[in-house]
N, C-alpha and C positions, 0 to 999 in steps of 0.2 A: 389636710382636713377640712379648710375650707373649699377645696374643688372638690371633694368628695361629697360633701353636702349638698354642691351645686347640683353636681349630677343625680344626686337622689332627688331632690327638686323638682327638678325638669323632668323626669323620668315620671315622678308620681301624677306630675300636672297634666303629660301627655297621656299617661295609662287611664286617665278621664275621658280622653277626648275619643270619641269612635267615626267611622268613616258615615260620612251621611250626616253627620253633627253641622250644624252653621254657627261659624264663627266669627266674632268680630276682632278686630285688632286697630293699630296703625301702622302705615307704611314708613319702614325702617330704612330700606335702601333698594335704588331701583338701579339694576344695570342691564344693558340691552342683549346680552349673551345668558347672564343667568336667570332673569325675571327680577322678582321681586321678593324681599324679605318683609315680614310682619311680625311686629310684637305683640302678643295677643294678649286680650285683656284676662286679667288675673294672674300674668305672669310677665313682670316688666324687667328680669332680670336681662334676659337678652332675648332676641327676635329668634321665635322657635317655629313661626308659619314660613313658606315657601311658595311662592306662583312661578312656576314655568312660564315663558314670554306666551305659549299658545293657550294656555289658560286663564290669560287677564281679560280677553275680549274676543268673541267670535266676530265683533264688529271691526276691529283696529287690528288686533293681533300684534299689538307694540307695547313694550313697557312704559313709553311716555303715556300712555291712557292713564298711568296713576302716578303721584308725585309723594315725596316723602312728606311724611306728615298729615298726609290724607286718610281719613278713616274709612275703613271697607267691613265688607261682609262678605265670606266666602266659605264654600261647603268643604267639608275635609274628603281626599280622595284616598289619603293613605297616612299612614304613622310609622313612624320609624324610632325606635325606643333607643338603638343603639347610636344614631345618627345625630338624634335629639331633635327630629325634625316633623313638623305634621303638612303633607303636601296639600295645597289648598285649590280650591278652582273658583274664580269669581263669575266666570262663565256660568256658574249654577244659578248665582243669585243676580245675574242680569239677565235672564230670560227666564224665569222662573217657571213658567208654563211648558216650554220646550224642553227644559232639562226634565221635568216630571213626567212628560209624555216617554221622554226616550227612555229614563231609568226603568218605566214601567213596564219595556217590553221584554223579551224573552226568545231566548235562542229558537228558531226552530215555527217562530209564529208565524203566519201569513197577514202579509198587507197588502192593500190594495192601492192603487192611484191610478196617478195619470203621467205620460214623460213630460215635462217640464222643459227640459235643455237636455241638449245633446255636446258634449264637449271631447274634445280628443281621448281625454283620460278617463272618461266615463260617462253616466248619465244621472240627473239627476231628476228625482219622481217627488211629485206633490201630494203626499199621503192623503186619504178620503178622512182620517179620523186626527189628522197630526197639525197642529198649530204652524203659521207661516215661519219660516227662518228669517234671521233678522239681516242674512248677507245673501245665501245662494235663493235658487229658483224654486227649491223644495228641500224638504227635510230629509226626504229619503236620497240615497246614493248607490248607485251601483258600477262597480268598477268594471275595466273591460273584460278580465278573466272571467268574471262571475255572469255576465250578459250570455253567454250559451258555450256549451259543449263542443260544438266546432269553431273551427278557424275562420272569420270574416277579414274581409278585407276592409270593411269599413263597416261603423257600428249602424249606420242607416241600413245597412243589410239586414239588422235584427228589428230595431226598435225605429220607430219614427215620433216627432214629436207629438202630443195628443192623444198617443195611443194609451188605451187603458192596460193595465198588468197587474199582474199578482205574484209577490216575490215572496221569498224567505228571510225573515231577519236573521243577520249574524250575529252583529254586536252593535254596542253603543261607541261612536268615534268621539270622545270626549272632547277632541282637540278642534275639530269644525263641526261639533255640534249636531251629527248626522247620524241618520238609521242606516248602518252598511247592511245593503241588502244582495240578496243572490235571484236572479232571474231562472238560471239554469237548473237551479236545485229543483224547479217545480217543472222540470221536462225530464223525461226515461233517459238514463246516461246512454248513449249508443255505444260507447265502448263497452258496456257489462252485456247487453245484448249479442255484440259480436262474439265476444270473450266465450258465451254460449254454445254459438256455431263453429268455433275452430278448435284445434289442438296443438301441441307441439308435434312437428315434422310432418304437417299437412302444407300441400303445396297451393300459393295462391298467384294471381294474376295481379300486377299493379302499376302505376305508372308514377315516376320519379318527380317528386315535388319541391326539392329543394337540395342542394349541395351545400355540406359543411364540413370544415378541417376534419371531422373523425368520421364519415360517412357521409350516407345520403339516407333522406326519408321518401317512402314511396307509400303513394294512396291505396289502398288493397281493398277498401269501401268506402263508400259515403260516410264523410268526417273521420273517417279512420285512417290513421297513418303511424306506419313503423318504420324504425332504423336498421336499414343494413349497416353495420358498424364497417369500418375501413375494412379491418382484417377479414369480415365476412364478404367482399366483394367481388375478388378474384383468390383464384388459387394461388397467383403469386404476390409477394409483399408489395402494394405502391404506396406512396407517399401521398397523393391527394386522389380524389374522387372524379378531378377534371382529367378529360381523355379518357376515362373508363365509361364512364355514362354520363348523359347530360339530361336536365331538366326537359321533361317531356317523353322522355324513353320508356317503352314499354318494359316491363321485368318480370321474370318469373322467380320467385324468392318462395324459401321454407321457412314456415314459423319453427322458433327457436324457443320462444319465452314468449309466455303472457301473462304481464302483472296486473292483477286488480286493482288492487291498492293504490298503485300510484298511476293505472292507467298507459302502462307504457306495453309497445310490442316490438319484441326482437324478430328481425329476419336474418335469411343467410342466402347469399347466392353462392357462395363457395361450396355449401353443402350439396349443391345438385350437379349431376352431370353436365360436364361443358357442353353436349349437344342441346341442352336443355336450355342455353343462356339467351 
């Protein structure tokens, strides 16, 4: 009876909390792997608040940034009545101007800024209307796949530090306090234009760009590569593409499938007459 009453009590308490609310409480426990549990003001029976390690601070990212008994304020990210937990983020109250700016963005919004730094994992962008980030050189961030529709050997082939860019907003990365952006979303997709110009059964000329265990990739147009699956490489079964073709070889291939949604081009060499190989 007591346990049932207790469950009803915490459910009623959590039902009154909504995403975006600012809650106060006292740190009950700190662990390196799980983060922080918080006894929320108004419900002292047990800790109902949880803060994941990456939601403690954008500056430190460590549970050691808070101590048991410390008073904290945090924003509610999620409420789980079944688990009896409210997920909180101290990052929201640590940098309220930045958090408010990022929360106000919407998917598809166009943001402009300047390339602030180039890293092997992506590009930081200092947004024109955005506040400074407490850690990173810019509040905007573009991952490598979102830089260009085309494959590039180096990020510097696409952008340079100091370059002005206009990007599409994808999402608010609450862990890093970043605006995830896409530069390629502002550029026409060359695959769609290519798909308009070809049809299944059409013969194309291309150059082998990569050998993989399951086949070979062939570039058939600027920025457009298709896969010749291993079983479509020759009329006789082969275990690997090595020895059949090499990178740099010129091939004649036939289009077997054009997938616009996944941007995939399937090619075949086997379906051509042997004298055209």
